[in-house]
N, CA, C and O atoms as a GROMACS GRO file, in nm:
protein
  328
    1TYR      N    1  -0.600  -0.341  -2.366
    1TYR     CA    2  -0.582  -0.372  -2.225
    1TYR      C    3  -0.695  -0.462  -2.176
    1TYR      O    4  -0.807  -0.457  -2.228
    2SER      N    5  -0.666  -0.543  -2.077
    2SER     CA    6  -0.767  -0.635  -2.024
    2SER      C    7  -0.829  -0.576  -1.897
    2SER      O    8  -0.778  -0.479  -1.840
    3VAL      N    9  -0.938  -0.637  -1.855
    3VAL     CA   10  -1.002  -0.598  -1.730
    3VAL      C   11  -0.904  -0.619  -1.614
    3VAL      O   12  -0.900  -0.540  -1.521
    4ALA      N   13  -0.827  -0.726  -1.621
    4ALA     CA   14  -0.728  -0.754  -1.516
    4ALA      C   15  -0.623  -0.643  -1.508
    4ALA      O   16  -0.579  -0.608  -1.398
    5ASP      N   17  -0.583  -0.587  -1.623
    5ASP     CA   18  -0.489  -0.474  -1.623
    5ASP      C   19  -0.549  -0.354  -1.551
    5ASP      O   20  -0.482  -0.289  -1.470
    6LEU      N   21  -0.674  -0.325  -1.581
    6LEU     CA   22  -0.742  -0.211  -1.518
    6LEU      C   23  -0.753  -0.231  -1.368
    6LEU      O   24  -0.729  -0.139  -1.290
    7GLN      N   25  -0.790  -0.352  -1.327
    7GLN     CA   26  -0.803  -0.382  -1.184
    7GLN      C   27  -0.668  -0.373  -1.113
    7GLN      O   28  -0.661  -0.328  -0.998
    8LEU      N   29  -0.563  -0.415  -1.179
    8LEU     CA   30  -0.430  -0.411  -1.120
    8LEU      C   31  -0.387  -0.266  -1.093
    8LEU      O   32  -0.330  -0.237  -0.988
    9VAL      N   33  -0.415  -0.177  -1.187
    9VAL     CA   34  -0.382  -0.036  -1.168
    9VAL      C   35  -0.464   0.023  -1.054
    9VAL      O   36  -0.412   0.097  -0.971
   10ILE      N   37  -0.592  -0.011  -1.048
   10ILE     CA   38  -0.678   0.038  -0.938
   10ILE      C   39  -0.622  -0.010  -0.804
   10ILE      O   40  -0.612   0.068  -0.710
   11ASP      N   41  -0.587  -0.137  -0.797
   11ASP     CA   42  -0.533  -0.192  -0.672
   11ASP      C   43  -0.404  -0.122  -0.630
   11ASP      O   44  -0.387  -0.087  -0.513
   12LEU      N   45  -0.315  -0.100  -0.725
   12LEU     CA   46  -0.188  -0.034  -0.694
   12LEU      C   47  -0.211   0.107  -0.641
   12LEU      O   48  -0.155   0.145  -0.538
   13LYS      N   49  -0.292   0.184  -0.710
   13LYS     CA   50  -0.312   0.322  -0.669
   13LYS      C   51  -0.389   0.329  -0.537
   13LYS      O   52  -0.369   0.421  -0.458
   14HIS      N   53  -0.477   0.233  -0.513
   14HIS     CA   54  -0.543   0.228  -0.382
   14HIS      C   55  -0.439   0.209  -0.273
   14HIS      O   56  -0.442   0.278  -0.171
   15GLU      N   57  -0.347   0.115  -0.294
   15GLU     CA   58  -0.241   0.091  -0.194
   15GLU      C   59  -0.155   0.215  -0.174
   15GLU      O   60  -0.116   0.245  -0.061
   16HIS      N   61  -0.126   0.286  -0.281
   16HIS     CA   62  -0.042   0.406  -0.270
   16HIS      C   63  -0.113   0.521  -0.201
   16HIS      O   64  -0.052   0.595  -0.124
   17TRP      N   65  -0.242   0.538  -0.228
   17TRP     CA   66  -0.312   0.659  -0.190
   17TRP      C   67  -0.413   0.645  -0.076
   17TRP      O   68  -0.462   0.747  -0.028
   18HIS      N   69  -0.445   0.525  -0.030
   18HIS     CA   70  -0.559   0.508   0.062
   18HIS      C   71  -0.541   0.578   0.196
   18HIS      O   72  -0.640   0.608   0.262
   19GLU      N   73  -0.419   0.605   0.239
   19GLU     CA   74  -0.399   0.673   0.367
   19GLU      C   75  -0.378   0.823   0.352
   19GLU      O   76  -0.348   0.892   0.449
   20ASN      N   77  -0.394   0.874   0.231
   20ASN     CA   78  -0.368   1.014   0.204
   20ASN      C   79  -0.488   1.074   0.131
   20ASN      O   80  -0.504   1.054   0.011
   21ASP      N   81  -0.571   1.147   0.204
   21ASP     CA   82  -0.692   1.205   0.144
   21ASP      C   83  -0.659   1.298   0.028
   21ASP      O   84  -0.734   1.306  -0.069
   22GLU      N   85  -0.548   1.367   0.037
   22GLU     CA   86  -0.507   1.459  -0.070
   22GLU      C   87  -0.486   1.383  -0.201
   22GLU      O   88  -0.530   1.428  -0.307
   23GLN      N   89  -0.421   1.268  -0.193
   23GLN     CA   90  -0.395   1.188  -0.312
   23GLN      C   91  -0.517   1.104  -0.352
   23GLN      O   92  -0.541   1.085  -0.471
   24TYR      N   93  -0.592   1.055  -0.255
   24TYR     CA   94  -0.701   0.962  -0.285
   24TYR      C   95  -0.810   1.026  -0.369
   24TYR      O   96  -0.888   0.956  -0.434
   25GLN      N   97  -0.816   1.158  -0.369
   25GLN     CA   98  -0.915   1.225  -0.453
   25GLN      C   99  -0.892   1.195  -0.601
   25GLN      O  100  -0.981   1.214  -0.684
   26TYR      N  101  -0.772   1.148  -0.635
   26TYR     CA  102  -0.740   1.117  -0.774
   26TYR      C  103  -0.778   0.975  -0.814
   26TYR      O  104  -0.746   0.932  -0.925
   27MET      N  105  -0.843   0.902  -0.727
   27MET     CA  106  -0.892   0.768  -0.760
   27MET      C  107  -1.018   0.782  -0.845
   27MET      O  108  -1.129   0.757  -0.799
   28ARG      N  109  -0.997   0.823  -0.967
   28ARG     CA  110  -1.109   0.844  -1.060
   28ARG      C  111  -1.063   0.803  -1.200
   28ARG      O  112  -0.943   0.802  -1.227
   29PRO      N  113  -1.156   0.768  -1.286
   29PRO     CA  114  -1.118   0.719  -1.420
   29PRO      C  115  -1.028   0.814  -1.499
   29PRO      O  116  -0.936   0.768  -1.566
   30GLU      N  117  -1.054   0.944  -1.492
   30GLU     CA  118  -0.973   1.038  -1.571
   30GLU      C  119  -0.825   1.030  -1.534
   30GLU      O  120  -0.738   1.042  -1.620
   31THR      N  121  -0.799   1.009  -1.407
   31THR     CA  122  -0.660   1.002  -1.360
   31THR      C  123  -0.600   0.865  -1.387
   31THR      O  124  -0.490   0.855  -1.442
   32LEU      N  125  -0.670   0.761  -1.350
   32LEU     CA  126  -0.615   0.626  -1.360
   32LEU      C  127  -0.599   0.577  -1.503
   32LEU      O  128  -0.501   0.510  -1.536
   33PHE      N  129  -0.695   0.610  -1.588
   33PHE     CA  130  -0.698   0.551  -1.722
   33PHE      C  131  -0.672   0.650  -1.834
   33PHE      O  132  -0.688   0.617  -1.952
   34GLY      N  133  -0.633   0.772  -1.799
   34GLY     CA  134  -0.602   0.872  -1.901
   34GLY      C  135  -0.482   0.829  -1.984
   34GLY      O  136  -0.395   0.757  -1.935
   35PRO      N  137  -0.476   0.873  -2.109
   35PRO     CA  138  -0.367   0.830  -2.199
   35PRO      C  139  -0.228   0.873  -2.152
   35PRO      O  140  -0.129   0.810  -2.190
   36LYS      N  141  -0.219   0.977  -2.072
   36LYS     CA  142  -0.088   1.024  -2.028
   36LYS      C  143  -0.032   0.944  -1.912
   36LYS      O  144   0.090   0.938  -1.895
   37LYS      N  145  -0.116   0.883  -1.831
   37LYS     CA  146  -0.070   0.818  -1.708
   37LYS      C  147  -0.084   0.666  -1.707
   37LYS      O  148  -0.006   0.596  -1.642
   38PHE      N  149  -0.183   0.613  -1.779
   38PHE     CA  150  -0.217   0.472  -1.763
   38PHE      C  151  -0.100   0.379  -1.788
   38PHE      O  152  -0.076   0.287  -1.710
   39GLU      N  153  -0.027   0.400  -1.895
   39GLU     CA  154   0.082   0.307  -1.930
   39GLU      C  155   0.187   0.302  -1.819
   39GLU      O  156   0.235   0.193  -1.785
   40SER      N  157   0.224   0.416  -1.762
   40SER     CA  158   0.324   0.413  -1.655
   40SER      C  159   0.266   0.351  -1.529
   40SER      O  160   0.337   0.279  -1.457
   41TYR      N  161   0.138   0.376  -1.500
   41TYR     CA  162   0.074   0.313  -1.386
   41TYR      C  163   0.072   0.161  -1.404
   41TYR      O  164   0.098   0.087  -1.309
   42LEU      N  165   0.042   0.116  -1.525
   42LEU     CA  166   0.036  -0.028  -1.551
   42LEU      C  167   0.174  -0.092  -1.536
   42LEU      O  168   0.185  -0.202  -1.482
   43GLN      N  169   0.277  -0.026  -1.583
   43GLN     CA  170   0.413  -0.080  -1.567
   43GLN      C  171   0.449  -0.092  -1.419
   43GLN      O  172   0.505  -0.194  -1.377
   44SER      N  173   0.418   0.010  -1.341
   44SER     CA  174   0.444   0.005  -1.196
   44SER      C  175   0.364  -0.105  -1.130
   44SER      O  176   0.415  -0.179  -1.046
   45ALA      N  177   0.238  -0.116  -1.169
   45ALA     CA  178   0.149  -0.216  -1.110
   45ALA      C  179   0.197  -0.358  -1.144
   45ALA      O  180   0.189  -0.448  -1.061
   46THR      N  181   0.245  -0.377  -1.265
   46THR     CA  182   0.295  -0.508  -1.306
   46THR      C  183   0.418  -0.547  -1.224
   46THR      O  184   0.429  -0.661  -1.180
   47ARG      N  185   0.509  -0.453  -1.204
   47ARG     CA  186   0.627  -0.481  -1.120
   47ARG      C  187   0.585  -0.513  -0.977
   47ARG      O  188   0.637  -0.605  -0.915
   48TRP      N  189   0.490  -0.434  -0.926
   48TRP     CA  190   0.437  -0.455  -0.790
   48TRP      C  191   0.377  -0.594  -0.777
   48TRP      O  192   0.399  -0.663  -0.678
   49ASP      N  193   0.302  -0.636  -0.878
   49ASP     CA  194   0.239  -0.768  -0.877
   49ASP      C  195   0.345  -0.878  -0.881
   49ASP      O  196   0.332  -0.979  -0.811
   50GLN      N  197   0.447  -0.861  -0.962
   50GLN     CA  198   0.553  -0.961  -0.974
   50GLN      C  199   0.635  -0.974  -0.846
   50GLN      O  200   0.688  -1.081  -0.816
   51LYS      N  201   0.646  -0.866  -0.771
   51LYS     CA  202   0.722  -0.869  -0.645
   51LYS      C  203   0.642  -0.931  -0.531
   51LYS      O  204   0.697  -0.960  -0.425
   52GLY      N  205   0.513  -0.953  -0.554
   52GLY     CA  206   0.430  -1.017  -0.452
   52GLY      C  207   0.344  -0.919  -0.375
   52GLY      O  208   0.362  -0.898  -0.255
   53ARG      N  209   0.251  -0.858  -0.445
   53ARG     CA  210   0.163  -0.761  -0.380
   53ARG      C  211   0.081  -0.827  -0.270
   53ARG      O  212   0.056  -0.947  -0.276
   54PRO      N  213   0.039  -0.750  -0.170
   54PRO     CA  214  -0.040  -0.810  -0.061
   54PRO      C  215  -0.178  -0.854  -0.110
   54PRO      O  216  -0.233  -0.797  -0.204
   55LYS      N  217  -0.231  -0.956  -0.047
   55LYS     CA  218  -0.366  -1.002  -0.079
   55LYS      C  219  -0.465  -0.894  -0.036
   55LYS      O  220  -0.439  -0.820   0.059
   56ARG      N  221  -0.575  -0.886  -0.105
   56ARG     CA  222  -0.677  -0.786  -0.068
   56ARG      C  223  -0.723  -0.804   0.075
   56ARG      O  224  -0.755  -0.706   0.143
   57ALA      N  225  -0.728  -0.925   0.122
   57ALA     CA  226  -0.772  -0.951   0.260
   57ALA      C  227  -0.677  -0.887   0.361
   57ALA      O  228  -0.716  -0.859   0.474
   58ASP      N  229  -0.552  -0.865   0.320
   58ASP     CA  230  -0.452  -0.808   0.411
   58ASP      C  231  -0.439  -0.656   0.399
   58ASP      O  232  -0.359  -0.596   0.471
   59TRP      N  233  -0.514  -0.594   0.311
   59TRP     CA  234  -0.499  -0.451   0.288
   59TRP      C  235  -0.522  -0.369   0.414
   59TRP      O  236  -0.452  -0.271   0.436
   60GLY      N  237  -0.617  -0.407   0.495
   60GLY     CA  238  -0.647  -0.329   0.614
   60GLY      C  239  -0.555  -0.356   0.731
   60GLY      O  240  -0.562  -0.287   0.833
   61ALA      N  241  -0.468  -0.454   0.717
   61ALA     CA  242  -0.378  -0.489   0.828
   61ALA      C  243  -0.280  -0.376   0.852
   61ALA      O  244  -0.222  -0.320   0.759
   62LYS      N  245  -0.263  -0.344   0.977
   62LYS     CA  246  -0.171  -0.236   1.012
   62LYS      C  247  -0.028  -0.284   0.993
   62LYS      O  248   0.009  -0.392   1.036
   63LYS      N  249   0.050  -0.201   0.928
   63LYS     CA  250   0.191  -0.233   0.911
   63LYS      C  251   0.263  -0.214   1.043
   63LYS      O  252   0.229  -0.124   1.120
   64ARG      N  253   0.361  -0.296   1.069
   64ARG     CA  254   0.437  -0.290   1.194
   64ARG      C  255   0.521  -0.163   1.197
   64ARG      O  256   0.594  -0.134   1.102
   65ASP      N  257   0.509  -0.089   1.304
   65ASP     CA  258   0.588   0.032   1.324
   65ASP      C  259   0.719  -0.008   1.391
   65ASP      O  260   0.721  -0.041   1.509
   66VAL      N  261   0.827  -0.004   1.316
   66VAL     CA  262   0.956  -0.048   1.370
   66VAL      C  263   1.010   0.047   1.476
   66VAL      O  264   1.102   0.010   1.549
   67MET      N  265   0.956   0.166   1.485
   67MET     CA  266   1.000   0.263   1.585
   67MET      C  267   0.921   0.254   1.715
   67MET      O  268   0.955   0.319   1.813
   68ALA      N  269   0.815   0.174   1.716
   68ALA     CA  270   0.731   0.162   1.836
   68ALA      C  271   0.794   0.065   1.935
   68ALA      O  272   0.853  -0.036   1.896
   69PHE      N  273   0.780   0.096   2.061
   69PHE     CA  274   0.828   0.007   2.166
   69PHE      C  275   0.716  -0.087   2.208
   69PHE      O  276   0.599  -0.049   2.210
   70GLY      N  277   0.752  -0.209   2.239
   70GLY     CA  278   0.655  -0.306   2.289
   70GLY      C  279   0.627  -0.279   2.435
   70GLY      O  280   0.683  -0.187   2.494
   71PRO      N  281   0.541  -0.360   2.494
   71PRO     CA  282   0.513  -0.342   2.637
   71PRO      C  283   0.639  -0.369   2.720
   71PRO      O  284   0.723  -0.452   2.684
   72VAL      N  285   0.651  -0.299   2.829
   72VAL     CA  286   0.767  -0.313   2.917
   72VAL      C  287   0.758  -0.443   2.994
   72VAL      O  288   0.654  -0.475   3.052
   73ASP      N  289   0.866  -0.519   2.993
   73ASP     CA  290   0.872  -0.644   3.069
   73ASP      C  291   0.911  -0.610   3.213
   73ASP      O  292   1.029  -0.589   3.243
   74THR      N  293   0.813  -0.605   3.299
   74THR     CA  294   0.838  -0.564   3.438
   74THR      C  295   0.900  -0.675   3.522
   74THR      O  296   0.932  -0.653   3.639
   75THR      N  297   0.918  -0.795   3.465
   75THR     CA  298   0.985  -0.902   3.540
   75THR      C  299   1.136  -0.877   3.544
   75THR      O  300   1.206  -0.936   3.627
   76ILE      N  301   1.186  -0.790   3.456
   76ILE     CA  302   1.327  -0.753   3.456
   76ILE      C  303   1.341  -0.627   3.542
   76ILE      O  304   1.266  -0.532   3.523
   77PRO      N  305   1.435  -0.625   3.636
   77PRO     CA  306   1.452  -0.505   3.720
   77PRO      C  307   1.474  -0.380   3.635
   77PRO      O  308   1.538  -0.387   3.530
   78GLU      N  309   1.422  -0.268   3.680
   78GLU     CA  310   1.420  -0.144   3.602
   78GLU      C  311   1.558  -0.104   3.548
   78GLU      O  312   1.567  -0.064   3.432
   79GLY      N  313   1.662  -0.113   3.625
   79GLY     CA  314   1.795  -0.073   3.580
   79GLY      C  315   1.855  -0.163   3.474
   79GLY      O  316   1.956  -0.128   3.413
   80PHE      N  317   1.792  -0.281   3.449
   80PHE     CA  318   1.847  -0.377   3.355
   80PHE      C  319   1.764  -0.389   3.227
   80PHE      O  320   1.795  -0.471   3.140
   81ARG      N  321   1.660  -0.310   3.214
   81ARG     CA  322   1.576  -0.316   3.094
   81ARG      C  323   1.647  -0.248   2.978
   81ARG      O  324   1.718  -0.149   2.996
   82GLY      N  325   1.626  -0.303   2.857
   82GLY     CA  326   1.694  -0.252   2.738
   82GLY      C  327   1.638  -0.134   2.676
   82GLY      O  328   1.691  -0.086   2.575
   0.00000   0.00000   0.00000
């Protein structure tokens, strides 16, 4: 395996686990690079990379909540707002 393979797995698992403290505790070498898990992690990471993984600079960007309402447009009369 190459250094790039190792970094790709780290990046993938960071994306999967960074918002979940319960899971993020597994961001350690024994979990990421163990013989039982590494190959499947690498396959997932490779597919993720091929689909167009986000740039590292965008990792902290908040994902759009499709269930959130935007600000109310008060120029439209109240009974006609959507």
